[in-house]
C-alpha positions as CSV (number, residue, x, y, z in Angstrom):
1,M,44.6,53.4,134.2
2,H,46.7,52.2,137.2
3,I,46.3,53.6,140.5
4,T,49.3,53.4,143.0
5,T,47.8,54.2,146.2
6,L,50.0,55.1,149.3
7,H,51.2,52.4,151.4
8,P,48.9,52.1,154.6
9,D,52.0,52.4,157.0
10,L,53.4,55.3,155.7
11,R,50.6,57.6,155.1
12,K,49.1,57.9,159.2
13,N,50.7,61.1,159.1
14,L,49.5,63.1,156.0
15,R,45.6,61.0,156.9
16,N,45.8,63.1,160.6
17,L,47.1,66.2,159.0
18,L,44.0,66.4,156.6
19,Q,41.7,65.2,159.2
20,G,42.5,67.7,161.5
21,Y,42.4,70.2,158.8
22,V,38.9,69.2,158.4
23,E,37.6,69.2,161.7
24,H,39.0,72.3,162.9
25,C,38.6,74.5,159.9
26,E,35.4,76.1,158.0
27,F,34.5,74.1,154.9
28,S,34.8,77.1,152.1
29,E,33.4,77.0,148.5
30,H,36.9,79.1,147.4
31,L,39.0,76.4,148.6
32,T,39.9,72.9,147.3
33,G,42.7,70.4,148.0
34,R,44.5,67.3,146.3
35,I,47.3,65.1,146.9
36,D,50.2,66.1,144.0
37,F,53.0,66.1,143.2
38,P,53.9,62.0,143.7
39,L,57.6,60.6,144.5
40,Y,58.9,57.1,145.4
41,Y,61.2,56.9,148.3
42,L,62.7,53.4,148.8
43,G,59.5,52.1,147.1
44,F,57.2,53.4,148.8
45,K,54.7,56.5,147.1
46,Y,54.4,59.4,148.4
47,G,52.5,63.0,147.9
48,A,52.2,66.3,149.1
49,P,48.7,68.3,149.9
50,V,48.5,71.4,147.6
51,F,45.4,73.4,148.4
52,T,44.0,76.4,146.1
53,H,42.2,79.3,147.3
54,V,40.4,81.1,145.0
55,G,39.5,85.1,146.1
56,P,36.0,86.5,145.8
57,G,36.9,88.7,143.1
58,H,35.3,88.9,139.8
59,E,35.8,85.2,137.2
60,R,36.4,88.0,134.5
61,E,39.2,89.6,136.4
62,D,43.0,88.7,135.5
63,R,43.5,87.3,138.7
64,P,47.1,87.4,140.0
65,V,48.6,83.8,141.5
66,V,50.5,83.4,144.3
67,G,52.3,80.8,146.1
68,L,52.8,79.7,149.4
69,I,55.4,76.9,150.8
70,G,55.7,75.3,154.3
71,W,59.4,73.9,154.5
72,N,58.9,71.3,157.0
73,A,61.7,69.1,157.7
74,P,62.9,65.7,159.4
75,E,63.5,67.3,162.6
76,S,60.8,70.3,162.4
77,Q,57.0,70.5,161.1
78,L,57.0,74.4,162.3
79,A,56.7,75.7,158.8
80,S,53.8,73.6,157.8
81,Q,52.1,74.1,161.2
82,V,52.2,78.1,160.3
83,L,50.7,77.7,156.7
84,L,48.2,74.9,158.3
85,Q,47.1,77.7,161.1
86,F,47.2,80.2,157.9
87,I,44.9,78.5,156.0
88,E,42.4,77.7,158.9
89,I,42.6,81.8,159.2
90,L,41.6,82.0,155.2
91,T,38.8,79.9,155.4
92,Q,36.9,82.1,157.8
93,H,38.3,85.3,156.2
94,P,38.3,84.3,152.3
95,R,38.2,88.2,151.5
96,V,42.3,88.2,152.8
97,A,43.2,87.2,149.2
98,G,41.2,89.6,147.6
99,N,41.0,88.3,143.9
100,A,44.0,86.3,143.8
101,I,44.3,82.6,143.5
102,L,46.4,81.1,146.0
103,R,48.4,78.2,145.6
104,L,49.3,76.4,149.0
105,L,52.3,73.7,149.6
106,P,51.9,73.4,153.4
107,V,54.3,70.1,153.6
108,A,57.2,70.4,150.8
109,N,58.7,67.2,152.6
110,P,55.9,64.4,152.7
111,V,58.8,61.8,153.3
112,A,59.4,63.7,156.5
113,L,56.1,64.5,157.6
114,E,56.2,60.4,157.6
115,L,59.7,59.3,158.8
116,D,60.7,62.3,160.8
117,E,64.7,62.1,161.0
118,D,64.8,59.0,158.9
119,A,63.8,61.2,156.3
120,P,66.5,63.0,153.7
121,S,66.1,66.9,153.8
122,H,65.1,68.7,150.7
123,E,69.0,70.1,150.4
124,E,70.3,66.4,150.4
125,W,67.7,65.2,147.7
126,D,67.2,66.6,144.5
127,L,64.1,65.4,143.1
128,L,62.3,67.9,146.6
129,G,64.0,70.7,145.1
130,H,62.9,70.0,141.5
131,L,59.5,69.6,142.7
132,A,59.5,72.4,144.6
133,E,60.6,74.6,141.3
134,Q,57.4,72.9,139.6
135,F,55.2,74.5,142.2
136,K,57.1,77.5,142.2
137,N,56.3,78.1,138.4
138,Q,52.8,77.9,138.9
139,A,53.2,80.8,141.0
140,S,53.4,83.6,138.3
141,N,53.0,86.6,140.3
142,G,53.9,86.2,143.9
143,L,55.6,83.4,146.1
144,I,56.2,83.0,149.8
145,E,57.9,80.8,151.9
146,I,58.3,79.9,155.4
147,Q,61.2,77.6,156.9
148,A,62.0,77.2,160.5
149,A,66.0,77.6,161.4
150,D,68.3,78.3,164.1
151,V,68.3,82.1,164.4
152,K,67.5,84.3,167.1
153,E,65.3,86.7,165.3
154,F,62.1,86.3,163.0
155,T,63.4,87.6,159.5
156,L,61.7,88.6,156.4
157,A,63.8,88.1,153.3
158,G,63.3,88.9,149.7
159,E,62.2,90.8,147.0
160,I,59.1,93.3,147.0
161,T,57.7,95.9,145.7
162,P,58.6,99.7,147.8
163,A,55.0,100.3,148.4
164,I,54.7,97.0,150.7
165,Y,58.1,97.4,152.1
166,Q,56.7,101.0,153.1
167,A,53.3,99.1,154.7
168,L,55.4,96.6,156.8
169,E,57.2,99.1,158.2
170,T,54.3,100.8,159.5
171,V,53.0,97.4,160.8
172,S,56.5,96.8,162.5
173,V,55.9,100.1,164.5
174,I,52.5,99.6,165.2
175,I,52.4,95.9,166.6
176,P,55.1,94.6,168.8
177,A,56.4,91.1,168.1
178,I,54.2,88.6,169.3
179,R,51.9,90.7,171.4
180,G,48.5,90.8,170.1
181,R,48.9,87.4,168.4
182,I,50.7,89.4,165.2
183,A,54.4,88.4,165.2
184,V,56.4,91.3,163.2
185,P,59.9,90.4,161.8
186,T,62.8,91.9,163.6
187,S,65.2,91.6,161.0
188,L,64.5,92.9,157.3
189,E,66.8,91.9,154.6
190,L,65.0,92.9,151.3
191,K,65.7,94.3,147.7
192,P,62.8,96.0,146.1
193,V,61.5,95.2,142.8
194,R,59.1,97.1,140.3
195,P,55.1,96.7,140.7
196,D,54.3,94.7,137.4
197,E,57.7,91.9,138.7
198,R,57.2,89.0,140.6
199,W,57.9,89.3,144.3
200,Q,59.4,86.9,146.5
201,L,59.5,86.7,150.1
202,R,61.3,83.9,152.6
203,L,59.8,83.9,156.3
204,I,62.5,82.4,158.6
205,V,61.4,81.7,162.0
206,P,63.3,81.0,164.8
207,S,63.1,77.2,165.5
208,D,62.1,77.2,169.2
209,W,58.8,79.2,168.5
210,N,57.1,75.9,168.1
211,D,54.2,76.5,170.7
212,P,50.9,77.1,169.7
213,R,50.7,81.2,170.7
214,S,53.9,81.7,168.3
215,V,52.9,79.7,165.2
216,H,49.7,81.2,165.7
217,A,51.2,84.8,165.8
218,V,53.5,84.2,162.7
219,A,50.2,83.0,160.8
220,R,48.5,86.2,161.4
221,F,51.9,88.0,160.3
222,L,51.2,86.2,157.0
223,V,47.2,87.4,157.1
224,R,48.8,90.8,157.4
225,L,51.3,90.5,154.6
226,L,48.8,88.9,152.0
227,H,45.8,91.9,152.9
228,T,48.4,94.4,152.3
229,Q,49.4,93.2,149.2
230,T,45.9,92.8,148.3
231,R,44.8,96.4,149.2
232,I,47.8,97.6,147.0
233,S,47.3,95.4,144.2
234,R,43.8,97.0,144.5
235,R,45.0,100.3,144.5
236,L,46.9,100.2,141.8
237,R,44.2,98.4,139.3
238,K,41.9,101.7,140.2
239,L,44.7,103.8,139.0
240,A,45.5,101.6,135.6
241,R,41.4,101.8,134.8
242,P,41.1,104.3,132.0
243,F,39.0,107.1,132.1
244,P,35.4,107.1,131.1
């Protein structure tokens, strides 16, 4: 078997990212990680860290699979920071995931993590889009994408079930943005899907929300979103059970 390792000069940021994760998060029996989706750029090999979190449900349950992607870019690591913060919270509160299997890709562009502004963006490199599609295909039930953009409003866009939409509206009324360490979107661009269809969401975060408090606030909203989805899915499973 031929094994090609990452070049030592081009893996410093990835090593620091993973080392920082290990040092600042509790180890969890629910979480595993590996370097996946290998690719080459200018003759060097790169890979993306993919984490899998298995919620504490029953093993025989038909578990939904939800994917989460952090769209880091050459000019910004904000999306990755939000998702890594979410993983840290998840290791301490694994029941947030319910019975779901979460597939987490916090760094969708590993080349940009190492080369910063010298790296191509995913819009400029078809291969990154292809690898992202491979990851998305593994998320059969739901998908959440986080990206930073030059916008003024924290925006939630995509397709979601009416029940989750109503629950998120309630959250928006109760919790003001940023205060209480939970940010809530001030703009909703959502379309409905049936409860049995795959849902997908995109969190568009203002690029200047790069301070630790804002990053944590967005990660806490992600926790709220998953918790809401878990609670609704649990209720639907109970309603679907046949009477004894």
